[in-house]
C-alpha positions, -999 to +999 in steps of 0.1 A: -416+044+760-394+019+778-372+014+748-367+052+744-357+055+781-332+026+778-317+043+747-314+076+766-297+059+796-274+040+773-264+073+755-259+091+788-236+063+802-217+063+769-212+100+770-201+098+807-175+071+798-161+092+769-160+123+791-140+105+818-116+091+792-111+125+777-105+140+812-079+114+820-062+120+786-061+157+793-046+151+828-019+128+813-010+156+788-007+181+816+016+159+835+037+152+804+040+189+797+049+198+833+079+174+832+113+190+829+130+188+795+164+196+810+190+171+802+215+160+828+252+163+820+270+130+815+295+122+842+311+093+825+327+088+792+349+111+770+341+145+759+346+154+722+378+174+730+392+145+751+386+120+723+402+144+698+433+148+720+436+110+724+434+106+686+461+132+680+483+117+707+480+082+691+489+096+656+519+113+671+530+080+687+527+062+654+547+089+635+574+087+662+578+050+658+583+055+621+550+042+609+528+059+585+496+070+602+476+075+570+487+045+550+472+010+554+454-006+583+470-005+617+488-037+627+475-035+663+439-042+650+449-075+635+435-067+601+450-092+576+466-080+544+448-092+512+466-119+492+473-112+455+448-128+430+452-165+421+446-178+386+417-203+385+433-220+354+469-227+366+466-218+404+496-194+403+494-163+425+498-130+408+479-141+377+443-137+367+423-161+346+416-135+320+453-128+314+468-163+320+493-174+294+483-211+298+448-203+288+458-193+253+483-222+250+514-199+251 
């Protein structure tokens, strides 16, 4: 009889704990749903149209200086130009090992 009573008390306390956990989860969901989903407008940075205008202005400046806006990497970025291939047999630039005349004894 005592064991049955203890088991009933244990089950009741377990159910009360689960009930309070579920109530707090429901309350958290209600608070989450009641929050506004409205996004604030950004006050800093560039808009898409402003960025597009800056890009077109820069390309016009490059064309006015006589440079080609579409060809090659811009010099202002400091991107180095790639060197021609060097032959690993005779170490002469402009040749490749597969087509080197010294390889075939010519």
